[in-house]
C-alpha positions, 0 to 999 in steps of 0.5 A, spaced: 098 888 657 090 885 658 088 885 665 087 878 668 082 878 673 075 882 671 069 883 676 063 883 671 058 884 676 060 891 679 055 897 680 056 905 680 051 910 681 052 918 682 048 921 686 046 926 681 044 920 676 039 918 682 036 924 683 034 925 676 031 918 676 027 920 683 025 926 680 022 923 674 018 918 679 023 912 681 021 911 688 026 906 690 034 909 689 035 909 697 037 902 696 043 905 692 045 911 696 050 911 701 053 904 700 060 906 698 058 905 690 058 913 688 063 916 684 066 920 690 074 920 691 072 917 698 068 912 695 072 910 689 079 910 694 075 905 698 073 901 692 079 900 689 083 898 696 078 892 696 079 891 689 087 890 690 086 886 696 081 881 692 087 881 686 081 884 682 084 888 676 077 891 673 070 892 674 065 892 669 060 898 671 052 897 670 047 902 672 041 896 673 037 895 677 037 903 676 037 903 669 034 908 665 028 904 662 022 910 662 016 911 659 018 918 655 023 917 650 026 924 652 027 922 659 030 915 657 034 918 652 037 923 657 038 919 663 042 913 658 046 919 655 048 922 662 049 915 665 054 912 659 058 919 659 059 919 666 061 911 665 066 913 659 069 919 664 070 914 669 073 909 664 078 915 662 080 917 668 081 909 671 083 905 665 086 900 669 080 899 674 074 900 670 070 898 664 063 899 663 056 896 660 052 901 657 045 903 659 040 904 654 034 908 653 029 902 653 023 900 651 025 905 645 028 901 641 030 906 635 033 911 641 036 905 644 040 903 638 042 910 637 045 910 644 048 903 643 052 905 637 054 911 640 056 907 646 060 902 643 064 906 638 065 912 641 065 911 648 068 904 648 063 900 652 064 893 652 057 891 652 050 893 654 046 892 660 038 891 661 034 889 666 030 882 666 024 886 664 023 892 661 016 896 664 013 890 664 015 887 658 019 880 657 026 880 654 023 875 649 018 881 646 019 882 639 019 889 640 027 888 642 028 884 635 032 890 632 036 890 638 039 884 638 040 883 631 045 889 632 048 886 638 048 880 634 052 883 628 057 886 632 058 880 637 057 883 643 055 882 650 048 883 653 048 883 660 042 881 664 041 883 671 034 883 675 030 889 675 028 888 683 020 887 681 020 880 685 018 877 678 012 881 678 009 877 684 006 880 690 007 873 694 015 875 693 015 883 694 009 883 699 013 878 703 020 881 704 024 877 699 024 882 693 032 881 693 033 875 697 028 870 693 026 875 688 032 877 684 034 870 682 027 868 681 027 873 676 034 871 673 031 864 672 025 867 668 028 872 664 033 867 661 027 862 660 024 867 656 030 868 651 031 860 651 023 858 650 023 864 644 029 861 641 033 867 641 040 864 643 040 860 637 037 865 633 043 871 635 048 866 636 053 871 636 050 876 641 053 874 648 048 874 653 051 874 660 046 872 666 047 874 673 047 870 679 049 863 675 042 864 672 038 864 678 035 856 679 037 854 672 043 850 674 039 845 678 033 845 672 036 843 665 033 836 665 027 838 668 026 843 663 028 839 657 023 833 660 017 838 660 018 841 653 013 836 650 007 838 653 008 845 656 012 848 650 013 844 645 015 849 639 021 851 643 027 850 638 032 847 641 033 843 648 034 848 654 040 844 656 042 845 650 040 853 649 043 855 656 050 852 654 050 858 649 049 863 655 054 866 660 053 867 667 057 870 673 058 867 680 055 872 685 051 866 689 054 870 695 060 864 696 055 858 696 060 853 693 055 848 691 051 853 687 057 854 683 059 847 682 052 846 679 052 852 674 059 849 672 057 842 671 050 844 667 054 850 663 061 848 663 066 852 666 068 856 660 061 859 661 062 862 668 065 869 669 067 872 676 062 877 679 062 880 686 055 884 686 059 891 689 057 894 693 052 889 695 058 884 697 063 888 700 068 888 705 070 881 707 064 878 704 067 882 697 073 878 699 069 871 700 066 872 693 073 871 690 076 866 694 070 861 695 072 860 687 078 856 689 075 853 695 069 850 692 072 843 690 073 845 682 079 843 679 085 848 678 084 849 671 076 851 672 078 856 677 083 859 673 078 860 667 073 863 672 077 867 675 083 869 670 080 868 663 073 867 661 071 875 662 077 877 658 075 872 652 067 874 653 069 881 653 073 881 647 079 883 651 083 877 650 090 877 646 089 874 639 
């Protein structure tokens, strides 16, 4: 039986994985430690109890922003394999609780293609996850073309999550706004990179899933279209059209006007439930689900967002 309620934006990192990243030079892993997102029995028990309270059947796990995007290919491969093996073990142990987006050893594309094949064909991952930039490269960098070609061939999901770099702006990172403002800015910029490069139209079967309702994108379609003529005349199609080719998770810290704007801009069929666990936890986690029904959207739209769109996106719906 296909589960009905799937949370596409949820994290889990083992202490061992974070330790290995730290030894390789990552200096920000404290943000992911001790917050209920490990694979210990205590953390899992608390997570499952919260999911039950919210009526969530499954969570799709992802490693971002602590993705194995590392300069040395051997390090990136080792960490990606470890993360994906760990997720596969959890999915096998709790098949009624977890799915997973595979981590990729980027920017090493040949290695990433090999790990993508292993993760999707052998480990059962339901897509791949990347951060909004990869060691300073935009996701629209031609380097990643072969990866998108393969995802398009498979009709697979590319989940895009902020890197936690404040969009490269010290005006954000040096003023205590890396996540409160920087994350949705990163979402906005990354998706616009893809749109301006024409990638949604070039790879129409690749299912791009953006975090946080796409950042500011629900507010911008008309502005984006109007600015093309003088700012980006080579864009293959209007951004308002391209944006409707993507999917967006509902993480907005339960701000109903943001959700309503996203539905109006992209369509209710393009919005999927996300909670950002563990960063939305406890009562805030419950609110992340409950606000959808309380947003003023119609009952059919609410049902789509909560209970059918994610299964369709991930290819889990009954034929």
